[in-house]
C-alpha atoms as an extended CHARMM CRD file, in Angstrom:
* protein
*
       279  EXT
         1         1  MET       CA             11.4120000000       12.5910000000      -25.3240000000  PROA      1               0.0000000000
         2         2  ASN       CA              9.3350000000       12.8310000000      -21.9750000000  PROA      2               0.0000000000
         3         3  GLN       CA              7.3350000000       15.8770000000      -21.4620000000  PROA      3               0.0000000000
         4         4  PRO       CA              8.0930000000       17.9890000000      -18.4950000000  PROA      4               0.0000000000
         5         5  PHE       CA              6.0310000000       17.4980000000      -15.3070000000  PROA      5               0.0000000000
         6         6  ASN       CA              3.3900000000       20.2770000000      -15.2960000000  PROA      6               0.0000000000
         7         7  THR       CA              3.0530000000       21.0230000000      -11.4950000000  PROA      7               0.0000000000
         8         8  ALA       CA              0.0170000000       23.5100000000      -11.7250000000  PROA      8               0.0000000000
         9         9  LEU       CA             -1.7110000000       20.9740000000      -13.8820000000  PROA      9               0.0000000000
        10        10  TYR       CA             -1.2680000000       18.2750000000      -11.5960000000  PROA      10              0.0000000000
        11        11  LEU       CA             -2.6380000000       20.2540000000       -8.5180000000  PROA      11              0.0000000000
        12        12  GLN       CA             -5.2970000000       21.2180000000      -10.5960000000  PROA      12              0.0000000000
        13        13  GLN       CA             -6.1260000000       17.5200000000      -11.3910000000  PROA      13              0.0000000000
        14        14  ILE       CA             -5.9800000000       16.6680000000       -7.5750000000  PROA      14              0.0000000000
        15        15  GLU       CA             -8.2280000000       19.4560000000       -6.8970000000  PROA      15              0.0000000000
        16        16  GLU       CA            -10.6980000000       18.3930000000       -9.4690000000  PROA      16              0.0000000000
        17        17  ALA       CA            -10.7170000000       14.5570000000       -7.9900000000  PROA      17              0.0000000000
        18        18  VAL       CA            -11.3530000000       15.9030000000       -4.6060000000  PROA      18              0.0000000000
        19        19  GLN       CA            -14.3350000000       17.9980000000       -5.7840000000  PROA      19              0.0000000000
        20        20  SER       CA            -15.6030000000       14.9970000000       -7.8660000000  PROA      20              0.0000000000
        21        21  ILE       CA            -15.5290000000       12.8220000000       -4.4730000000  PROA      21              0.0000000000
        22        22  ARG       CA            -16.9700000000       15.9160000000       -2.4040000000  PROA      22              0.0000000000
        23        23  SER       CA            -19.7390000000       15.8250000000       -4.7600000000  PROA      23              0.0000000000
        24        24  LEU       CA            -20.7510000000       12.2800000000       -3.7710000000  PROA      24              0.0000000000
        25        25  THR       CA            -19.9610000000       12.0500000000        0.0310000000  PROA      25              0.0000000000
        26        26  ASN       CA            -18.8820000000       14.5650000000        2.5110000000  PROA      26              0.0000000000
        27        27  GLN       CA            -17.7000000000       11.9450000000        5.1210000000  PROA      27              0.0000000000
        28        28  GLN       CA            -14.6580000000       13.2380000000        7.0570000000  PROA      28              0.0000000000
        29        29  VAL       CA            -11.7120000000       10.7450000000        7.1140000000  PROA      29              0.0000000000
        30        30  ASP       CA             -8.4920000000       10.9000000000        8.8820000000  PROA      30              0.0000000000
        31        31  THR       CA             -7.3280000000        7.3030000000        8.5760000000  PROA      31              0.0000000000
        32        32  GLY       CA             -6.8180000000        5.6060000000        4.7960000000  PROA      32              0.0000000000
        33        33  ILE       CA             -6.1750000000        2.1650000000        3.7860000000  PROA      33              0.0000000000
        34        34  ILE       CA             -5.1010000000        0.3750000000        0.6500000000  PROA      34              0.0000000000
        35        35  LEU       CA             -5.4180000000       -2.9560000000        0.0070000000  PROA      35              0.0000000000
        36        36  GLY       CA             -3.1300000000       -5.2100000000       -1.8350000000  PROA      36              0.0000000000
        37        37  THR       CA             -3.8810000000       -8.2460000000       -4.0900000000  PROA      37              0.0000000000
        38        38  GLY       CA             -6.0960000000      -10.5120000000       -2.6010000000  PROA      38              0.0000000000
        39        39  LEU       CA             -6.7590000000       -8.3750000000        0.4500000000  PROA      39              0.0000000000
        40        40  GLY       CA             -9.8830000000       -6.6400000000       -0.5290000000  PROA      40              0.0000000000
        41        41  GLY       CA            -12.0450000000       -8.5110000000        2.0090000000  PROA      41              0.0000000000
        42        42  LEU       CA            -11.5940000000       -5.8900000000        4.8690000000  PROA      42              0.0000000000
        43        43  VAL       CA            -14.0890000000       -4.0310000000        3.0320000000  PROA      43              0.0000000000
        44        44  LYS       CA            -17.0070000000       -6.4020000000        4.0340000000  PROA      44              0.0000000000
        45        45  GLU       CA            -15.8390000000       -5.1720000000        7.5700000000  PROA      45              0.0000000000
        46        46  ILE       CA            -16.6740000000       -1.6680000000        6.8680000000  PROA      46              0.0000000000
        47        47  ARG       CA            -20.0070000000       -0.1020000000        7.5560000000  PROA      47              0.0000000000
        48        48  VAL       CA            -20.1950000000        1.5510000000        4.0610000000  PROA      48              0.0000000000
        49        49  GLU       CA            -21.3740000000        5.0140000000        3.7640000000  PROA      49              0.0000000000
        50        50  ARG       CA            -20.5610000000        5.4930000000        0.0190000000  PROA      50              0.0000000000
        51        51  GLU       CA            -18.6750000000        3.3170000000       -2.6720000000  PROA      51              0.0000000000
        52        52  ILE       CA            -17.2260000000        5.3940000000       -5.2830000000  PROA      52              0.0000000000
        53        53  PRO       CA            -15.7870000000        3.5990000000       -8.4500000000  PROA      53              0.0000000000
        54        54  TYR       CA            -12.5670000000        4.8390000000       -9.6870000000  PROA      54              0.0000000000
        55        55  ASP       CA            -14.0120000000        5.8200000000      -13.0230000000  PROA      55              0.0000000000
        56        56  GLN       CA            -16.3710000000        8.0890000000      -11.5710000000  PROA      56              0.0000000000
        57        57  ILE       CA            -13.3840000000       10.2020000000       -9.9560000000  PROA      57              0.0000000000
        58        58  ARG       CA            -12.0670000000       12.9630000000      -12.2060000000  PROA      58              0.0000000000
        59        59  ASN       CA             -8.3380000000       12.0210000000      -13.1890000000  PROA      59              0.0000000000
        60        60  PHE       CA             -8.0180000000        8.8780000000      -11.1750000000  PROA      60              0.0000000000
        61        61  PRO       CA             -6.3290000000        6.0760000000      -12.7530000000  PROA      61              0.0000000000
        62        62  LEU       CA             -8.0630000000        2.6980000000      -13.1360000000  PROA      62              0.0000000000
        63        63  SER       CA             -7.1540000000       -0.7320000000      -11.5630000000  PROA      63              0.0000000000
        64        64  THR       CA             -6.2150000000       -3.1660000000      -14.6680000000  PROA      64              0.0000000000
        65        65  VAL       CA             -5.0630000000       -6.2550000000      -12.4020000000  PROA      65              0.0000000000
        66        66  GLU       CA             -7.1370000000       -9.1170000000      -11.1820000000  PROA      66              0.0000000000
        67        67  SER       CA             -8.6850000000       -8.9410000000       -7.5150000000  PROA      67              0.0000000000
        68        68  HSD       CA             -8.1530000000       -5.1250000000       -7.5700000000  PROA      68              0.0000000000
        69        69  ALA       CA            -11.8450000000       -3.9340000000       -7.8500000000  PROA      69              0.0000000000
        70        70  GLY       CA            -11.3330000000       -0.2120000000       -8.3540000000  PROA      70              0.0000000000
        71        71  LYS       CA            -13.4230000000        1.5860000000       -5.7980000000  PROA      71              0.0000000000
        72        72  LEU       CA            -12.9580000000        4.1180000000       -2.9720000000  PROA      72              0.0000000000
        73        73  ILE       CA            -14.8160000000        2.7730000000        0.0290000000  PROA      73              0.0000000000
        74        74  PHE       CA            -16.0770000000        5.6370000000        2.7380000000  PROA      74              0.0000000000
        75        75  GLY       CA            -17.3730000000        4.1970000000        6.0890000000  PROA      75              0.0000000000
        76        76  HSD       CA            -16.7500000000        3.3190000000        9.5290000000  PROA      76              0.0000000000
        77        77  LEU       CA            -14.6800000000        0.4900000000       10.6960000000  PROA      77              0.0000000000
        78        78  ASN       CA            -14.3480000000       -0.1790000000       14.5290000000  PROA      78              0.0000000000
        79        79  GLY       CA            -16.2620000000        3.0690000000       15.2070000000  PROA      79              0.0000000000
        80        80  LYS       CA            -13.3920000000        5.1690000000       13.1330000000  PROA      80              0.0000000000
        81        81  SER       CA            -14.0970000000        7.1330000000       10.0270000000  PROA      81              0.0000000000
        82        82  VAL       CA            -12.0560000000        5.6280000000        7.2390000000  PROA      82              0.0000000000
        83        83  VAL       CA            -11.6390000000        5.4570000000        3.3730000000  PROA      83              0.0000000000
        84        84  ALA       CA            -10.3850000000        2.2670000000        1.6530000000  PROA      84              0.0000000000
        85        85  MET       CA             -8.8860000000        2.0430000000       -1.7860000000  PROA      85              0.0000000000
        86        86  GLN       CA            -10.1400000000       -1.0700000000       -2.9130000000  PROA      86              0.0000000000
        87        87  GLY       CA             -7.4200000000       -1.5180000000       -5.6410000000  PROA      87              0.0000000000
        88        88  ARG       CA             -4.0990000000        0.2000000000       -6.2150000000  PROA      88              0.0000000000
        89        89  PHE       CA             -2.0360000000        0.9340000000       -9.2500000000  PROA      89              0.0000000000
        90        90  HSD       CA              1.5480000000       -0.3740000000       -9.9980000000  PROA      90              0.0000000000
        91        91  TYR       CA              4.4620000000        0.6560000000      -11.9810000000  PROA      91              0.0000000000
        92        92  TYR       CA              4.2030000000       -2.3520000000      -14.2490000000  PROA      92              0.0000000000
        93        93  GLU       CA              0.9550000000       -1.4810000000      -15.2340000000  PROA      93              0.0000000000
        94        94  GLY       CA              2.6570000000        1.3960000000      -17.4850000000  PROA      94              0.0000000000
        95        95  TYR       CA              1.3380000000        4.2520000000      -15.0440000000  PROA      95              0.0000000000
        96        96  PRO       CA              3.9880000000        6.9320000000      -14.5430000000  PROA      96              0.0000000000
        97        97  MET       CA              4.9390000000        7.4170000000      -10.7470000000  PROA      97              0.0000000000
        98        98  GLN       CA              2.9690000000       10.8330000000      -10.0670000000  PROA      98              0.0000000000
        99        99  GLN       CA             -0.3060000000        8.8720000000      -11.0760000000  PROA      99              0.0000000000
       100       100  ILE       CA              0.5610000000        5.4880000000       -9.2800000000  PROA      100             0.0000000000
       101       101  THR       CA              0.8410000000        7.8570000000       -6.0020000000  PROA      101             0.0000000000
       102       102  PHE       CA             -1.8680000000       10.4030000000       -7.2830000000  PROA      102             0.0000000000
       103       103  PRO       CA             -4.7710000000        8.8900000000       -4.8650000000  PROA      103             0.0000000000
       104       104  VAL       CA             -2.4430000000        9.2950000000       -2.0230000000  PROA      104             0.0000000000
       105       105  ARG       CA             -2.4280000000       13.1270000000       -2.7000000000  PROA      105             0.0000000000
       106       106  VAL       CA             -6.0520000000       13.0360000000       -3.0140000000  PROA      106             0.0000000000
       107       107  LEU       CA             -6.6550000000       11.1920000000        0.3210000000  PROA      107             0.0000000000
       108       108  PHE       CA             -4.3570000000       13.6930000000        1.9020000000  PROA      108             0.0000000000
       109       109  GLU       CA             -6.5080000000       16.2620000000        0.6640000000  PROA      109             0.0000000000
       110       110  LEU       CA             -9.4890000000       14.6990000000        2.0090000000  PROA      110             0.0000000000
       111       111  GLY       CA             -8.2130000000       14.6360000000        5.4450000000  PROA      111             0.0000000000
       112       112  VAL       CA             -6.1230000000       11.3100000000        5.7330000000  PROA      112             0.0000000000
       113       113  ARG       CA             -3.1070000000       11.6380000000        8.1210000000  PROA      113             0.0000000000
       114       114  THR       CA             -2.6280000000        7.7700000000        8.9210000000  PROA      114             0.0000000000
       115       115  LEU       CA             -2.2250000000        5.7270000000        5.9840000000  PROA      115             0.0000000000
       116       116  ILE       CA             -2.4170000000        1.7970000000        6.4150000000  PROA      116             0.0000000000
       117       117  ILE       CA             -1.0850000000       -0.1180000000        3.3200000000  PROA      117             0.0000000000
       118       118  SER       CA             -1.0590000000       -3.8120000000        2.7880000000  PROA      118             0.0000000000
       119       119  ASN       CA              0.5730000000       -5.7140000000       -0.0070000000  PROA      119             0.0000000000
       120       120  ALA       CA              1.0590000000       -9.3180000000       -1.0350000000  PROA      120             0.0000000000
       121       121  ALA       CA              4.8270000000      -10.4190000000       -1.0740000000  PROA      121             0.0000000000
       122       122  GLY       CA              7.1010000000      -13.0760000000       -1.7150000000  PROA      122             0.0000000000
       123       123  GLY       CA              9.0720000000      -14.3330000000        1.3460000000  PROA      123             0.0000000000
       124       124  MET       CA             12.7790000000      -14.5030000000        1.1340000000  PROA      124             0.0000000000
       125       125  ASN       CA             13.5930000000      -14.9000000000        4.7850000000  PROA      125             0.0000000000
       126       126  PRO       CA             13.9950000000      -18.7260000000        5.3000000000  PROA      126             0.0000000000
       127       127  GLN       CA             11.9040000000      -18.3210000000        8.6630000000  PROA      127             0.0000000000
       128       128  PHE       CA              8.9380000000      -17.0600000000        6.8000000000  PROA      128             0.0000000000
       129       129  VAL       CA              6.2630000000      -19.1950000000        5.4030000000  PROA      129             0.0000000000
       130       130  LYS       CA              3.2350000000      -18.9550000000        3.1690000000  PROA      130             0.0000000000
       131       131  GLY       CA              0.5170000000      -16.9110000000        4.9460000000  PROA      131             0.0000000000
       132       132  ASP       CA              2.3780000000      -15.2760000000        7.5530000000  PROA      132             0.0000000000
       133       133  ILE       CA              2.1030000000      -11.5710000000        8.0570000000  PROA      133             0.0000000000
       134       134  MET       CA              4.8010000000       -9.2640000000        8.1160000000  PROA      134             0.0000000000
       135       135  LEU       CA              5.1850000000       -5.4660000000        9.6720000000  PROA      135             0.0000000000
       136       136  MET       CA              7.4940000000       -3.4150000000        7.2700000000  PROA      136             0.0000000000
       137       137  THR       CA             10.0210000000       -1.9340000000        9.6070000000  PROA      137             0.0000000000
       138       138  ASP       CA             11.2520000000       -0.4660000000        6.1170000000  PROA      138             0.0000000000
       139       139  HSD       CA             11.9500000000       -0.8710000000        2.8040000000  PROA      139             0.0000000000
       140       140  ILE       CA             14.3410000000       -0.8030000000       -0.0780000000  PROA      140             0.0000000000
       141       141  ASN       CA             13.2680000000        0.9390000000       -3.5800000000  PROA      141             0.0000000000
       142       142  LEU       CA             14.5170000000       -1.3250000000       -6.4490000000  PROA      142             0.0000000000
       143       143  ILE       CA             11.6650000000        0.1160000000       -8.7180000000  PROA      143             0.0000000000
       144       144  GLY       CA             14.2580000000        2.3140000000      -10.5650000000  PROA      144             0.0000000000
       145       145  ASP       CA             11.8020000000        5.5810000000      -10.5010000000  PROA      145             0.0000000000
       146       146  ASN       CA             10.6340000000        7.7450000000       -7.7090000000  PROA      146             0.0000000000
       147       147  PRO       CA              7.5130000000        9.7960000000       -7.4860000000  PROA      147             0.0000000000
       148       148  LEU       CA              9.3480000000       12.9530000000       -6.2960000000  PROA      148             0.0000000000
       149       149  ILE       CA             11.1910000000       13.0580000000       -9.2160000000  PROA      149             0.0000000000
       150       150  GLY       CA             10.6060000000       16.2920000000      -10.8070000000  PROA      150             0.0000000000
       151       151  PRO       CA              9.3520000000       19.8280000000       -9.3170000000  PROA      151             0.0000000000
       152       152  ASN       CA              8.9380000000       19.6990000000       -5.8570000000  PROA      152             0.0000000000
       153       153  LEU       CA              5.0880000000       20.3590000000       -4.7130000000  PROA      153             0.0000000000
       154       154  ASP       CA              6.2390000000       22.5050000000       -2.0770000000  PROA      154             0.0000000000
       155       155  LYS       CA              2.4300000000       22.9160000000       -0.6190000000  PROA      155             0.0000000000
       156       156  TYR       CA              2.8320000000       19.1560000000        0.3350000000  PROA      156             0.0000000000
       157       157  GLY       CA              6.5920000000       18.6460000000        1.7310000000  PROA      157             0.0000000000
       158       158  PRO       CA              9.8570000000       19.5080000000        1.5010000000  PROA      158             0.0000000000
       159       159  ARG       CA             12.3400000000       18.8920000000       -1.6240000000  PROA      159             0.0000000000
       160       160  PHE       CA             14.5630000000       16.4920000000        0.3080000000  PROA      160             0.0000000000
       161       161  PRO       CA             12.0130000000       14.3800000000        2.7440000000  PROA      161             0.0000000000
       162       162  ASP       CA             13.6190000000       12.5840000000        5.6070000000  PROA      162             0.0000000000
       163       163  MET       CA             12.8230000000        8.5830000000        5.3670000000  PROA      163             0.0000000000
       164       164  SER       CA             14.6880000000        7.4990000000        8.7450000000  PROA      164             0.0000000000
       165       165  GLU       CA             11.3450000000        6.5080000000        9.9480000000  PROA      165             0.0000000000
       166       166  ALA       CA              9.3980000000        5.2920000000        6.6910000000  PROA      166             0.0000000000
       167       167  TYR       CA              7.1270000000        3.1400000000        8.8700000000  PROA      167             0.0000000000
       168       168  ALA       CA              5.8100000000        4.7510000000       12.0520000000  PROA      168             0.0000000000
       169       169  ARG       CA              7.2590000000        3.1110000000       14.9790000000  PROA      169             0.0000000000
       170       170  GLU       CA              4.4430000000        3.9850000000       17.0240000000  PROA      170             0.0000000000
       171       171  LEU       CA              1.9430000000        2.1320000000       14.6960000000  PROA      171             0.0000000000
       172       172  ILE       CA              4.5060000000       -0.8940000000       14.7080000000  PROA      172             0.0000000000
       173       173  THR       CA              4.5100000000       -0.6990000000       18.4400000000  PROA      173             0.0000000000
       174       174  LEU       CA              0.8090000000       -0.7010000000       18.6190000000  PROA      174             0.0000000000
       175       175  ALA       CA              0.4120000000       -3.2830000000       15.8840000000  PROA      175             0.0000000000
       176       176  GLU       CA              2.7070000000       -5.6820000000       17.9150000000  PROA      176             0.0000000000
       177       177  ARG       CA              0.9090000000       -5.1120000000       21.1460000000  PROA      177             0.0000000000
       178       178  ILE       CA             -2.5480000000       -5.8650000000       19.5990000000  PROA      178             0.0000000000
       179       179  ALA       CA             -0.9990000000       -9.1790000000       17.8790000000  PROA      179             0.0000000000
       180       180  LEU       CA              0.3390000000      -10.3260000000       20.9350000000  PROA      180             0.0000000000
       181       181  GLU       CA             -3.3200000000       -9.8970000000       22.8800000000  PROA      181             0.0000000000
       182       182  HSD       CA             -5.2380000000      -11.2870000000       19.9650000000  PROA      182             0.0000000000
       183       183  GLN       CA             -2.7360000000      -14.0940000000       19.5690000000  PROA      183             0.0000000000
       184       184  ILE       CA             -1.7050000000      -13.2920000000       15.8310000000  PROA      184             0.0000000000
       185       185  PRO       CA              1.5890000000      -14.5590000000       14.7950000000  PROA      185             0.0000000000
       186       186  LEU       CA              3.4810000000      -11.4660000000       13.2170000000  PROA      186             0.0000000000
       187       187  ARG       CA              6.7080000000      -11.1150000000       11.5660000000  PROA      187             0.0000000000
       188       188  LYS       CA              8.7690000000       -8.1160000000       11.0620000000  PROA      188             0.0000000000
       189       189  GLY       CA             11.1090000000       -7.1570000000        8.3320000000  PROA      189             0.0000000000
       190       190  VAL       CA             12.2960000000       -5.1480000000        5.2650000000  PROA      190             0.0000000000
       191       191  TYR       CA             10.2410000000       -5.0280000000        2.0880000000  PROA      191             0.0000000000
       192       192  ILE       CA             11.9640000000       -4.5220000000       -1.1840000000  PROA      192             0.0000000000
       193       193  ALA       CA             10.1640000000       -3.2510000000       -4.0220000000  PROA      193             0.0000000000
       194       194  VAL       CA             11.0020000000       -4.1700000000       -7.7070000000  PROA      194             0.0000000000
       195       195  ALA       CA              9.3430000000       -3.1830000000      -10.9760000000  PROA      195             0.0000000000
       196       196  GLY       CA              7.8830000000       -6.2630000000      -12.2850000000  PROA      196             0.0000000000
       197       197  PRO       CA              5.5770000000       -8.0240000000      -13.7510000000  PROA      197             0.0000000000
       198       198  ASN       CA              7.7510000000      -10.9330000000      -13.8140000000  PROA      198             0.0000000000
       199       199  MET       CA              8.3350000000      -13.2180000000      -10.5820000000  PROA      199             0.0000000000
       200       200  GLU       CA             12.3160000000      -13.0210000000       -9.8910000000  PROA      200             0.0000000000
       201       201  THR       CA             14.8800000000      -15.3180000000      -10.9630000000  PROA      201             0.0000000000
       202       202  ALA       CA             16.7000000000      -17.7710000000       -8.2250000000  PROA      202             0.0000000000
       203       203  ALA       CA             19.8570000000      -15.4500000000       -8.6510000000  PROA      203             0.0000000000
       204       204  GLU       CA             17.7460000000      -12.3150000000       -8.2070000000  PROA      204             0.0000000000
       205       205  TYR       CA             16.3570000000      -13.9860000000       -4.8550000000  PROA      205             0.0000000000
       206       206  ARG       CA             19.7020000000      -14.4260000000       -3.7940000000  PROA      206             0.0000000000
       207       207  MET       CA             20.8920000000      -10.8720000000       -4.1100000000  PROA      207             0.0000000000
       208       208  LEU       CA             17.7740000000       -9.3560000000       -2.8900000000  PROA      208             0.0000000000
       209       209  ARG       CA             18.1330000000      -11.6100000000        0.5260000000  PROA      209             0.0000000000
       210       210  ALA       CA             21.9460000000      -10.6350000000        0.4530000000  PROA      210             0.0000000000
       211       211  MET       CA             20.9050000000       -6.8610000000        0.2860000000  PROA      211             0.0000000000
       212       212  GLY       CA             18.8610000000       -7.3860000000        3.6340000000  PROA      212             0.0000000000
       213       213  GLY       CA             15.3060000000       -7.9530000000        2.2040000000  PROA      213             0.0000000000
       214       214  ASP       CA             12.8630000000      -10.0340000000        3.9680000000  PROA      214             0.0000000000
       215       215  VAL       CA             10.1670000000      -10.0780000000        1.3880000000  PROA      215             0.0000000000
       216       216  VAL       CA              9.7160000000       -8.5770000000       -2.1520000000  PROA      216             0.0000000000
       217       217  GLY       CA              6.7090000000       -7.0730000000       -4.2080000000  PROA      217             0.0000000000
       218       218  MET       CA              5.7870000000       -4.7930000000       -6.9950000000  PROA      218             0.0000000000
       219       219  SER       CA              4.1460000000       -2.0350000000       -4.6560000000  PROA      219             0.0000000000
       220       220  THR       CA              3.6980000000        0.1310000000       -1.6820000000  PROA      220             0.0000000000
       221       221  VAL       CA              6.9680000000        1.9630000000       -1.5470000000  PROA      221             0.0000000000
       222       222  PRO       CA              5.9820000000        4.6700000000       -3.9570000000  PROA      222             0.0000000000
       223       223  GLU       CA              2.7120000000        5.4130000000       -1.9700000000  PROA      223             0.0000000000
       224       224  ASN       CA              5.0150000000        5.5520000000        1.3730000000  PROA      224             0.0000000000
       225       225  ILE       CA              7.4470000000        7.7010000000       -0.1430000000  PROA      225             0.0000000000
       226       226  VAL       CA              4.5530000000       10.1930000000       -1.2450000000  PROA      226             0.0000000000
       227       227  ALA       CA              2.7550000000        9.5370000000        2.2100000000  PROA      227             0.0000000000
       228       228  VAL       CA              5.9090000000       10.6810000000        3.9010000000  PROA      228             0.0000000000
       229       229  HSD       CA              6.6210000000       13.5110000000        1.9520000000  PROA      229             0.0000000000
       230       230  MET       CA              3.2940000000       14.7660000000        3.3660000000  PROA      230             0.0000000000
       231       231  GLY       CA              4.0370000000       14.0110000000        6.8310000000  PROA      231             0.0000000000
       232       232  MET       CA              1.5920000000       11.0150000000        7.3000000000  PROA      232             0.0000000000
       233       233  ARG       CA              2.0520000000        8.1480000000        9.6850000000  PROA      233             0.0000000000
       234       234  VAL       CA              2.1970000000        5.0070000000        7.7470000000  PROA      234             0.0000000000
       235       235  LEU       CA              1.8340000000        1.5010000000        8.8150000000  PROA      235             0.0000000000
       236       236  GLY       CA              3.0740000000       -1.1670000000        6.2090000000  PROA      236             0.0000000000
       237       237  ILE       CA              1.9240000000       -4.8340000000        6.3820000000  PROA      237             0.0000000000
       238       238  SER       CA              2.6830000000       -7.6680000000        4.0240000000  PROA      238             0.0000000000
       239       239  VAL       CA              1.2290000000      -10.9270000000        3.4730000000  PROA      239             0.0000000000
       240       240  VAL       CA              3.7180000000      -13.5470000000        2.3650000000  PROA      240             0.0000000000
       241       241  THR       CA              2.0010000000      -15.2810000000       -0.4630000000  PROA      241             0.0000000000
       242       242  ASP       CA              4.9440000000      -17.6110000000       -1.7700000000  PROA      242             0.0000000000
       243       243  GLU       CA              8.1890000000      -18.8660000000       -0.4650000000  PROA      243             0.0000000000
       244       244  CYS       CA             11.1210000000      -17.3600000000       -2.6410000000  PROA      244             0.0000000000
       245       245  PHE       CA             13.8360000000      -19.8250000000       -1.4000000000  PROA      245             0.0000000000
       246       246  PRO       CA             16.2920000000      -20.0860000000       -4.4550000000  PROA      246             0.0000000000
       247       247  ASP       CA             17.6520000000      -23.8280000000       -3.8660000000  PROA      247             0.0000000000
       248       248  ALA       CA             13.7770000000      -24.7520000000       -3.7930000000  PROA      248             0.0000000000
       249       249  LEU       CA             11.9990000000      -22.3610000000       -6.0560000000  PROA      249             0.0000000000
       250       250  LYS       CA              9.0410000000      -23.7230000000       -7.3000000000  PROA      250             0.0000000000
       251       251  PRO       CA              6.6790000000      -21.6830000000      -10.1980000000  PROA      251             0.0000000000
       252       252  VAL       CA              4.0550000000      -19.6590000000       -8.6310000000  PROA      252             0.0000000000
       253       253  SER       CA              0.7300000000      -18.2650000000      -10.4360000000  PROA      253             0.0000000000
       254       254  LEU       CA             -1.2930000000      -15.2390000000       -9.5020000000  PROA      254             0.0000000000
       255       255  GLU       CA             -4.2480000000      -17.6570000000       -8.5180000000  PROA      255             0.0000000000
       256       256  GLU       CA             -1.8530000000      -19.1260000000       -5.9430000000  PROA      256             0.0000000000
       257       257  VAL       CA             -1.0780000000      -15.7370000000       -4.4850000000  PROA      257             0.0000000000
       258       258  ILE       CA             -4.5820000000      -14.4250000000       -4.3970000000  PROA      258             0.0000000000
       259       259  ALA       CA             -5.4650000000      -17.7440000000       -3.0630000000  PROA      259             0.0000000000
       260       260  VAL       CA             -3.1060000000      -17.5990000000        0.0370000000  PROA      260             0.0000000000
       261       261  ALA       CA             -3.7150000000      -13.7970000000        0.7320000000  PROA      261             0.0000000000
       262       262  SER       CA             -7.6340000000      -14.5270000000        0.9370000000  PROA      262             0.0000000000
       263       263  ALA       CA             -6.7060000000      -17.5870000000        3.4430000000  PROA      263             0.0000000000
       264       264  ALA       CA             -4.3960000000      -15.2380000000        5.4230000000  PROA      264             0.0000000000
       265       265  GLU       CA             -6.9930000000      -12.2930000000        5.1800000000  PROA      265             0.0000000000
       266       266  PRO       CA             -8.8830000000      -13.0660000000        8.4880000000  PROA      266             0.0000000000
       267       267  LYS       CA             -5.7210000000      -12.6120000000       10.5200000000  PROA      267             0.0000000000
       268       268  LEU       CA             -4.6590000000       -9.2120000000        8.6280000000  PROA      268             0.0000000000
       269       269  THR       CA             -8.4240000000       -7.9530000000        9.0780000000  PROA      269             0.0000000000
       270       270  ARG       CA             -8.4450000000       -8.7160000000       12.6120000000  PROA      270             0.0000000000
       271       271  LEU       CA             -5.0900000000       -6.9750000000       13.2580000000  PROA      271             0.0000000000
       272       272  MET       CA             -6.1550000000       -4.0720000000       10.8360000000  PROA      272             0.0000000000
       273       273  LYS       CA             -9.2770000000       -3.4400000000       12.7790000000  PROA      273             0.0000000000
       274       274  GLU       CA             -7.9650000000       -3.3560000000       16.1730000000  PROA      274             0.0000000000
       275       275  VAL       CA             -5.1380000000       -1.3040000000       15.1290000000  PROA      275             0.0000000000
       276       276  ILE       CA             -7.7450000000        1.3710000000       13.8290000000  PROA      276             0.0000000000
       277       277  LYS       CA             -9.6390000000        1.2570000000       16.9310000000  PROA      277             0.0000000000
       278       278  HSD       CA             -7.0940000000        2.2510000000       18.8780000000  PROA      278             0.0000000000
       279       279  LEU       CA             -5.6270000000        4.9210000000       16.7270000000  PROA      279             0.0000000000
């Protein structure tokens, strides 16, 4: 039987994590970045003030997936003070939803009010090709769980948070304008989150596309829900790393996903840098 969620303990764990970070850096931040699979290279563009491995932060989960370095990076990007998560957590790793989203609560306590989330995703829209960058306009949660289940954390947000604008329209508009100015090809669409870790079958891709999904992945939505619960502005960006067309489906490996993500990274990095500059 699952143990009941202990709200007081969870809040204490968040406070302890914040205190352990503040013992290592006092940098004030208002913009947070979560870097997805194969997308950790943005850190090279950050003028780093402090790197903190996750295992040095009290109560922080640890990354177990290849290409997720597991570091919290404090620094400056295009003149703005930022904190970047180089490595995130997934439901398929065995973490409960409250742990997956624990870092987002910590980022909020550190002062973050705008969150940029990136991910690698499979493209189901037949107009998309490998290497495309897609702005998330909305999402569908098919993970089968929700990070807000259990007692509500009243200090952070309401019991029933509104999700009519899960991804901030003003940030989508800003990203579109910047992409146009810098000639960065850009897609827009709906992200479907599934539990993973297996890739989907042809029949599942057909179903997900029919449901209205443009890309599919195994992350982002839990972090988004918690961020919106706390009133953060969120910009979600997917890199299409494989083509998931049911009638022409080919096997795909993690190495291929990382390779495509790495090849698309310069475009993503340029877009994110300019968005942050104009926040």
